[in-house]
Backbone as ProteinMPNN parsed JSONL, in Angstrom:
{"seq_chain_A": "XXXXXXXXXXXXXXXXXXXXXXXXXXXXXXXXXXXXXXXXXXXXXXXXXXXXXXXXXXXXXXXXXXXXXXXXXXXXXXXXXXXXXXXXXXXXXXXXXXXXXXXXXXXXXXXXXXXXXXXXXXXXXXXXXXXXXXXXXXXXXXXX", "coords_chain_A": {"N_chain_A": [[49.525, -68.947, 73.057], [47.696, -67.288, 70.602], [45.342, -67.569, 68.512], [43.821, -65.956, 65.841], [41.215, -66.031, 63.893], [40.71, -64.822, 60.671], [39.278, -65.573, 58.461], [37.564, -68.602, 57.464], [39.643, -70.073, 56.497], [42.023, -68.771, 56.997], [44.102, -67.527, 59.462], [45.564, -65.347, 61.907], [48.313, -64.66, 64.129], [50.045, -63.539, 67.061], [53.598, -63.9, 67.685], [54.54, -67.296, 67.605], [55.717, -70.353, 69.157], [58.032, -73.115, 68.763], [56.99, -75.224, 70.327], [54.282, -74.701, 70.227], [53.338, -75.638, 67.854], [52.208, -78.221, 67.677], [49.682, -77.835, 68.786], [48.716, -76.037, 66.919], [48.524, -77.681, 64.661], [46.655, -79.528, 65.684], [44.476, -77.863, 65.86], [43.664, -77.803, 63.298], [45.067, -76.562, 61.255], [46.943, -76.506, 58.234], [49.105, -75.295, 57.108], [51.748, -73.129, 58.029], [52.677, -69.786, 58.092], [55.429, -67.794, 58.382], [55.818, -64.55, 59.075], [57.804, -62.961, 60.12], [60.934, -61.363, 60.144], [64.086, -62.98, 60.614], [65.989, -61.426, 61.926], [64.658, -60.032, 63.883], [64.148, -61.665, 66.024], [64.922, -64.132, 68.623], [67.265, -66.865, 68.21], [66.045, -69.387, 68.69], [63.488, -69.059, 67.727], [63.655, -68.565, 65.08], [63.295, -68.903, 61.476], [64.423, -71.337, 60.342], [64.513, -73.118, 62.525], [61.798, -73.161, 63.236], [60.737, -74.182, 60.86], [61.801, -76.793, 60.792], [60.592, -77.879, 63.096], [57.894, -77.688, 62.37], [57.843, -79.337, 60.085], [58.386, -81.808, 61.253], [55.966, -82.384, 62.334], [54.366, -82.662, 60.175], [53.376, -80.352, 59.077], [53.04, -77.817, 56.626], [55.396, -75.25, 55.924], [56.116, -71.869, 55.488], [58.361, -69.286, 54.962], [58.043, -65.915, 54.91], [59.305, -63.197, 55.28], [58.318, -60.116, 56.549], [59.261, -56.896, 56.741], [58.755, -54.564, 59.243], [56.9, -51.732, 58.407], [57.869, -51.772, 55.866], [56.654, -53.374, 53.915], [56.608, -55.301, 50.99], [55.926, -55.622, 47.417], [56.814, -58.099, 46.62], [56.508, -59.523, 49.01], [53.698, -59.599, 49.146], [53.086, -61.049, 46.825], [54.371, -63.477, 47.425], [52.927, -64.291, 49.696], [50.378, -64.603, 48.605], [50.898, -66.685, 46.79], [51.58, -68.75, 48.558], [49.149, -69.055, 49.922], [47.531, -69.928, 47.83], [48.741, -72.383, 47.292], [48.316, -73.813, 49.599], [47.138, -76.656, 51.366], [45.044, -76.677, 53.025], [43.636, -74.986, 55.925], [45.353, -71.957, 56.928], [47.747, -70.63, 59.165], [49.157, -67.64, 59.906], [51.874, -65.813, 61.242], [53.348, -63.072, 63.078], [54.932, -60.43, 64.848], [52.73, -59.296, 66.213], [50.525, -60.001, 64.732], [49.578, -58.138, 63.028], [51.132, -57.449, 60.676], [50.827, -59.857, 59.304], [48.113, -59.736, 58.846], [47.963, -57.476, 57.196], [49.469, -58.219, 54.879], [47.949, -60.342, 54.012], [45.502, -59.045, 53.44], [46.276, -57.384, 51.284], [47.064, -59.364, 49.477], [44.621, -60.369, 48.83], [43.234, -58.385, 47.555], [40.706, -57.294, 45.448], [39.582, -59.8, 45.383], [38.043, -59.905, 47.583], [35.945, -57.412, 49.013], [37.216, -54.115, 49.69], [36.182, -53.065, 52.033], [35.546, -55.413, 53.485], [38.091, -56.591, 53.686], [39.32, -54.837, 55.373], [37.618, -54.767, 57.588], [37.528, -57.418, 58.669], [40.132, -58.0, 59.892], [39.988, -55.888, 61.718], [38.343, -56.718, 63.765], [40.028, -57.811, 65.581], [41.518, -55.753, 66.443], [43.32, -54.792, 64.564], [44.147, -52.19, 62.592], [43.593, -51.487, 59.416], [42.875, -49.458, 57.811], [44.483, -47.531, 56.609], [45.353, -48.801, 54.349], [43.331, -48.729, 52.503], [43.101, -47.132, 50.062], [45.133, -48.272, 48.505], [44.262, -50.947, 48.392], [41.848, -50.574, 47.008], [42.838, -49.553, 44.575], [44.456, -51.701, 43.688], [42.472, -53.651, 43.354], [40.946, -52.472, 41.351], [42.761, -52.522, 39.26], [42.9, -55.174, 38.879], [44.711, -56.746, 40.242], [44.393, -58.409, 42.319]], "CA_chain_A": [[49.22, -68.811, 71.644], [46.435, -66.558, 70.441], [44.938, -67.675, 67.107], [42.756, -65.007, 65.509], [40.753, -66.356, 62.543], [40.124, -63.765, 59.838], [38.303, -66.308, 57.65], [37.58, -70.031, 57.804], [40.867, -70.694, 55.993], [43.204, -67.954, 57.281], [44.154, -66.92, 60.791], [46.818, -64.7, 62.262], [48.686, -64.815, 65.529], [51.345, -63.038, 67.479], [54.679, -64.894, 67.634], [54.349, -68.627, 68.177], [56.938, -71.068, 69.518], [58.009, -74.487, 68.241], [56.113, -76.06, 71.15], [52.892, -74.402, 69.886], [52.969, -76.201, 66.553], [51.309, -79.381, 67.839], [48.337, -77.274, 68.98], [48.333, -75.465, 65.621], [48.073, -78.809, 63.845], [45.425, -80.065, 66.292], [43.394, -76.922, 65.563], [43.25, -78.018, 61.917], [45.847, -75.809, 60.273], [47.804, -77.335, 57.392], [50.283, -74.505, 56.746], [52.142, -72.024, 58.895], [53.475, -68.779, 57.396], [56.213, -66.943, 59.275], [55.985, -63.216, 58.495], [58.801, -62.211, 60.897], [62.347, -61.521, 59.757], [64.909, -63.592, 61.659], [66.749, -60.408, 62.657], [63.829, -59.507, 64.973], [63.806, -62.662, 67.036], [66.012, -64.998, 69.057], [67.552, -68.015, 67.348], [65.119, -70.508, 68.882], [62.228, -68.776, 67.041], [63.939, -68.231, 63.687], [62.603, -69.695, 60.453], [64.934, -72.705, 60.186], [64.072, -73.93, 63.673], [60.347, -73.324, 63.113], [60.502, -75.059, 59.703], [62.089, -78.179, 61.206], [59.55, -78.302, 64.044], [56.656, -77.859, 61.599], [57.993, -80.524, 59.233], [58.303, -83.0, 62.107], [54.551, -82.621, 62.609], [53.639, -82.759, 58.916], [52.828, -79.05, 58.698], [53.778, -77.037, 55.638], [55.941, -74.04, 56.524], [56.595, -70.882, 54.522], [58.939, -68.072, 55.532], [57.824, -64.73, 54.084], [59.587, -62.132, 56.239], [57.829, -58.766, 56.248], [59.911, -55.912, 57.603], [57.798, -53.558, 59.709], [56.938, -50.468, 57.688], [58.507, -51.934, 54.551], [56.013, -54.471, 53.208], [56.905, -55.173, 49.563], [55.098, -56.364, 46.461], [57.293, -59.482, 46.683], [55.833, -60.132, 50.164], [52.299, -59.84, 48.779], [53.1, -62.141, 45.851], [54.746, -64.719, 48.122], [51.816, -64.689, 50.564], [49.311, -65.084, 47.717], [51.316, -67.993, 46.266], [51.462, -69.721, 49.648], [47.727, -69.301, 50.162], [47.038, -70.735, 46.713], [49.317, -73.725, 47.383], [47.948, -74.453, 50.867], [46.248, -77.811, 51.277], [44.108, -76.562, 54.137], [43.706, -73.689, 56.59], [46.675, -71.361, 57.122], [48.012, -69.736, 60.283], [50.31, -66.771, 59.675], [52.224, -65.083, 62.455], [54.414, -62.07, 63.106], [55.053, -60.0, 66.248], [51.407, -59.08, 66.806], [49.482, -60.441, 63.806], [49.233, -57.019, 62.157], [51.753, -57.612, 59.35], [50.193, -61.011, 58.661], [46.816, -59.246, 58.382], [48.181, -56.549, 56.084], [49.901, -58.919, 53.667], [46.773, -61.113, 53.587], [44.549, -58.127, 52.806], [46.808, -56.992, 49.977], [47.041, -60.551, 48.61], [43.227, -60.64, 48.48], [42.62, -57.216, 46.916], [39.955, -57.681, 44.253], [38.875, -61.058, 45.647], [37.079, -59.498, 48.606], [35.824, -55.951, 48.998], [38.117, -53.404, 50.6], [35.494, -52.983, 53.325], [35.7, -56.686, 54.18], [39.514, -56.793, 53.97], [39.646, -53.967, 56.502], [36.76, -55.098, 58.732], [37.848, -58.709, 59.292], [41.218, -57.83, 60.875], [39.615, -54.901, 62.737], [37.724, -57.436, 64.895], [41.094, -58.137, 66.525], [42.257, -54.536, 66.746], [44.257, -54.429, 63.502], [43.586, -51.096, 61.807], [44.139, -51.502, 58.06], [42.239, -48.379, 57.053], [45.511, -46.853, 55.81], [45.56, -49.565, 53.11], [42.119, -48.685, 51.679], [43.352, -46.62, 48.705], [45.935, -49.275, 47.794], [43.373, -52.089, 48.131], [40.924, -50.168, 45.941], [43.607, -49.438, 43.335], [44.828, -53.051, 43.268], [41.248, -54.307, 42.878], [40.583, -51.842, 40.08], [43.735, -52.979, 38.254], [42.804, -56.626, 38.739], [45.922, -57.353, 40.788], [44.067, -59.275, 43.452]], "C_chain_A": [[47.814, -68.23, 71.507], [46.059, -66.541, 68.953], [43.725, -66.788, 66.879], [42.289, -65.254, 64.073], [40.147, -65.143, 61.834], [39.053, -64.349, 58.934], [38.338, -67.764, 58.113], [38.9, -70.686, 57.408], [42.14, -69.905, 56.284], [43.071, -67.307, 58.651], [45.52, -66.289, 60.985], [47.068, -64.887, 63.75], [49.92, -63.983, 65.814], [52.353, -64.197, 67.452], [54.276, -66.209, 68.291], [55.724, -69.247, 68.437], [56.885, -72.471, 68.929], [57.054, -75.399, 69.023], [54.632, -75.825, 70.851], [52.416, -75.142, 68.64], [52.069, -77.43, 66.643], [49.866, -78.897, 68.018], [47.825, -76.633, 67.696], [47.799, -76.572, 64.722], [46.759, -79.383, 64.382], [44.223, -79.156, 66.023], [42.974, -76.979, 64.093], [44.017, -77.247, 60.865], [46.808, -76.736, 59.542], [49.114, -76.632, 57.049], [50.487, -73.405, 57.769], [53.004, -71.087, 58.056], [54.113, -67.879, 58.437], [56.441, -65.607, 58.578], [56.966, -62.349, 59.284], [60.199, -62.425, 60.341], [63.146, -62.107, 60.925], [65.656, -62.563, 62.5], [65.973, -59.84, 63.849], [63.744, -60.425, 66.186], [65.004, -63.511, 67.449], [66.117, -66.249, 68.18], [66.538, -69.149, 67.489], [63.754, -70.289, 68.229], [62.426, -68.501, 65.551], [63.392, -69.288, 62.732], [63.114, -71.127, 60.34], [64.477, -73.616, 61.313], [62.572, -74.191, 63.589], [60.005, -74.276, 61.961], [60.721, -76.525, 60.092], [61.002, -78.701, 62.144], [58.224, -78.541, 63.323], [56.714, -79.123, 60.757], [57.867, -81.809, 60.041], [56.856, -83.366, 62.426], [53.721, -82.758, 61.335], [52.96, -81.472, 58.5], [53.686, -78.428, 57.602], [54.237, -75.756, 56.325], [56.487, -73.145, 55.424], [57.157, -69.7, 55.297], [58.755, -66.946, 54.515], [58.04, -63.521, 54.99], [59.153, -60.76, 55.742], [58.486, -57.816, 57.247], [58.885, -54.845, 57.959], [57.982, -52.237, 58.981], [57.527, -50.561, 56.293], [57.956, -53.144, 53.806], [56.194, -54.258, 51.707], [55.898, -55.934, 48.704], [55.514, -57.835, 46.444], [56.672, -60.215, 47.873], [54.397, -60.509, 49.825], [52.209, -61.022, 47.82], [53.403, -63.473, 46.521], [53.609, -65.209, 49.018], [50.679, -65.265, 49.716], [49.65, -66.473, 47.176], [51.186, -69.072, 47.342], [50.004, -70.063, 49.912], [47.121, -70.172, 49.067], [47.508, -72.18, 46.826], [48.864, -74.494, 48.623], [46.929, -75.561, 50.653], [45.239, -77.833, 52.417], [44.267, -75.196, 54.769], [45.141, -73.266, 56.923], [46.683, -70.509, 58.385], [49.272, -68.954, 59.948], [50.596, -65.996, 60.956], [53.329, -64.075, 62.196], [54.52, -61.641, 64.573], [53.695, -59.886, 66.926], [50.263, -59.679, 65.998], [49.129, -59.357, 62.801], [49.839, -57.176, 60.756], [51.142, -58.785, 58.591], [48.804, -60.646, 58.151], [46.97, -58.356, 57.162], [48.535, -57.287, 54.799], [48.768, -59.802, 53.13], [45.779, -60.212, 52.86], [45.025, -57.741, 51.41], [46.795, -58.161, 48.994], [45.63, -60.873, 48.13], [42.505, -59.457, 47.856], [41.962, -57.653, 45.613], [39.205, -58.986, 44.407], [37.788, -60.85, 46.694], [37.015, -57.98, 48.536], [36.831, -55.336, 49.972], [37.493, -53.291, 51.981], [35.701, -54.263, 54.135], [37.158, -56.926, 54.581], [39.992, -55.93, 55.138], [38.878, -54.391, 57.752], [37.151, -56.403, 59.419], [39.013, -58.597, 60.271], [40.858, -56.851, 62.001], [38.957, -55.561, 63.943], [38.747, -57.754, 65.98], [41.983, -56.928, 66.82], [43.281, -54.125, 65.713], [43.604, -53.374, 62.605], [44.28, -51.042, 60.45], [43.539, -50.399, 57.194], [43.239, -47.645, 56.163], [45.807, -47.561, 54.489], [44.401, -49.418, 52.121], [42.403, -48.233, 50.248], [44.147, -47.637, 47.885], [45.092, -50.505, 47.455], [42.43, -51.772, 46.978], [41.641, -50.116, 44.594], [43.987, -50.819, 42.8], [43.614, -53.8, 42.711], [40.853, -53.77, 41.511], [41.496, -52.326, 38.953], [43.682, -54.485, 38.045], [44.02, -57.347, 39.272], [45.63, -58.272, 41.943], [43.795, -60.662, 43.039]], "O_chain_A": [[46.882, -68.63, 72.204], [46.414, -65.612, 68.227], [42.738, -66.852, 67.612], [42.898, -64.743, 63.133], [39.204, -64.524, 62.326], [38.039, -63.705, 58.667], [39.063, -68.108, 59.047], [39.24, -71.748, 57.93], [43.225, -70.314, 55.87], [42.084, -66.639, 58.959], [46.494, -66.644, 60.322], [46.167, -65.225, 64.518], [50.742, -63.746, 64.928], [51.975, -65.345, 67.218], [53.737, -66.223, 69.398], [56.75, -68.73, 67.995], [55.801, -72.969, 68.626], [56.387, -76.25, 68.435], [53.802, -76.669, 71.19], [51.213, -75.252, 68.405], [51.244, -77.65, 65.756], [48.938, -79.485, 67.464], [46.628, -76.682, 67.414], [46.75, -76.421, 64.096], [45.853, -79.687, 63.607], [43.086, -79.626, 65.965], [42.039, -76.289, 63.686], [43.649, -77.277, 59.691], [47.408, -77.63, 60.139], [50.111, -77.283, 56.737], [49.536, -72.832, 58.299], [53.943, -71.525, 57.391], [53.429, -67.278, 59.265], [57.178, -65.539, 57.594], [56.962, -61.128, 59.134], [60.598, -63.563, 60.094], [62.905, -61.765, 62.083], [65.927, -62.81, 63.675], [66.571, -59.228, 64.734], [63.313, -60.0, 67.258], [65.988, -63.601, 66.715], [65.163, -66.628, 67.5], [66.208, -69.804, 66.5], [62.943, -71.213, 68.173], [61.458, -68.232, 64.84], [63.073, -70.408, 63.13], [62.307, -72.052, 60.25], [64.095, -74.762, 61.074], [62.12, -75.309, 63.838], [59.084, -75.085, 62.077], [59.912, -77.389, 59.755], [60.546, -79.835, 62.0], [57.512, -79.495, 63.636], [55.755, -79.893, 60.716], [57.302, -82.792, 59.562], [56.555, -84.515, 62.749], [52.507, -82.95, 61.404], [52.063, -81.49, 57.658], [54.914, -78.506, 57.646], [53.55, -75.238, 57.205], [57.223, -73.593, 54.545], [56.496, -69.171, 56.191], [59.256, -67.025, 53.393], [57.076, -62.888, 55.423], [59.557, -60.305, 54.672], [58.281, -57.933, 58.455], [58.227, -54.288, 57.08], [59.083, -51.688, 58.941], [57.672, -49.547, 55.609], [58.705, -53.86, 53.141], [55.962, -53.158, 51.205], [55.132, -56.765, 49.191], [54.672, -58.717, 46.276], [56.343, -61.397, 47.765], [53.932, -61.596, 50.168], [51.357, -61.895, 47.983], [52.766, -64.482, 46.22], [53.354, -66.411, 49.092], [50.09, -66.288, 50.066], [48.78, -67.341, 47.112], [50.732, -70.181, 47.06], [49.661, -71.229, 50.105], [46.298, -71.046, 49.342], [46.763, -73.103, 46.496], [49.02, -75.713, 48.68], [45.989, -75.426, 49.87], [44.657, -78.871, 52.732], [44.954, -74.334, 54.221], [46.014, -74.099, 57.163], [45.741, -69.759, 58.644], [50.333, -69.539, 59.731], [49.678, -65.578, 61.662], [54.118, -64.193, 61.259], [54.217, -62.441, 65.459], [53.521, -60.319, 68.065], [49.158, -59.849, 66.513], [48.445, -59.633, 61.816], [49.128, -57.048, 59.759], [50.961, -58.715, 57.376], [48.359, -61.181, 57.136], [46.203, -58.463, 56.205], [47.962, -57.009, 53.745], [48.648, -59.983, 51.918], [45.274, -60.566, 51.795], [44.245, -57.773, 50.458], [46.541, -57.967, 47.805], [45.461, -61.573, 47.132], [41.293, -59.513, 47.648], [42.59, -58.304, 44.778], [38.282, -59.259, 43.64], [36.758, -61.524, 46.692], [37.945, -57.34, 48.045], [37.236, -55.965, 50.949], [38.188, -53.408, 52.99], [35.996, -54.206, 55.329], [37.431, -57.406, 55.681], [40.965, -56.271, 55.81], [39.428, -54.374, 58.853], [37.106, -56.48, 60.647], [38.888, -59.069, 61.401], [41.37, -56.975, 63.114], [39.009, -55.012, 65.043], [38.395, -57.943, 67.144], [43.07, -57.071, 67.38], [44.048, -53.192, 65.954], [42.611, -53.656, 61.935], [45.425, -50.601, 60.351], [43.688, -50.417, 55.972], [42.88, -47.187, 55.078], [46.441, -46.984, 53.606], [44.482, -49.934, 51.006], [41.976, -48.9, 49.305], [43.866, -47.839, 46.703], [45.197, -51.044, 46.353], [42.232, -52.592, 46.081], [41.108, -50.584, 43.588], [43.857, -51.081, 41.604], [43.725, -54.503, 41.707], [40.472, -54.532, 40.622], [41.046, -52.515, 37.823], [44.336, -55.016, 37.148], [44.34, -58.444, 38.812], [46.553, -58.865, 42.501], [43.506, -61.512, 43.881]]}, "name": "protein", "num_of_chains": 1, "seq": "XXXXXXXXXXXXXXXXXXXXXXXXXXXXXXXXXXXXXXXXXXXXXXXXXXXXXXXXXXXXXXXXXXXXXXXXXXXXXXXXXXXXXXXXXXXXXXXXXXXXXXXXXXXXXXXXXXXXXXXXXXXXXXXXXXXXXXXXXXXXXXXX"}
């Protein structure tokens, strides 16, 4: 497991396993967001299995599947709602952490500068520069 904190309250990770959830909780995370569609992964990593394992440990679990190359406004809205509802730090995961970084950046447009929303994930090799115009537009419209 490779937790990559973008902020004090939000981290991303490549795919985690049910057995990793105890360490996620021990690291202080209160919510786990699954940004992988079930169609990408084997049954033992799918949302229902992860949800049950998280619940057994007292972790909140949200499934917000983001299809690679097809991130939607509904994904952004769902991620923002989960972050607002979280009762503590959040760990979001996908295949590499990139989609979880992208949906987080878009959910925070207008709350943080576009420079910061791009720079924080870049520390871990996630290049979100292609989102700059959209982040700027969303911030200008007050959609963040």
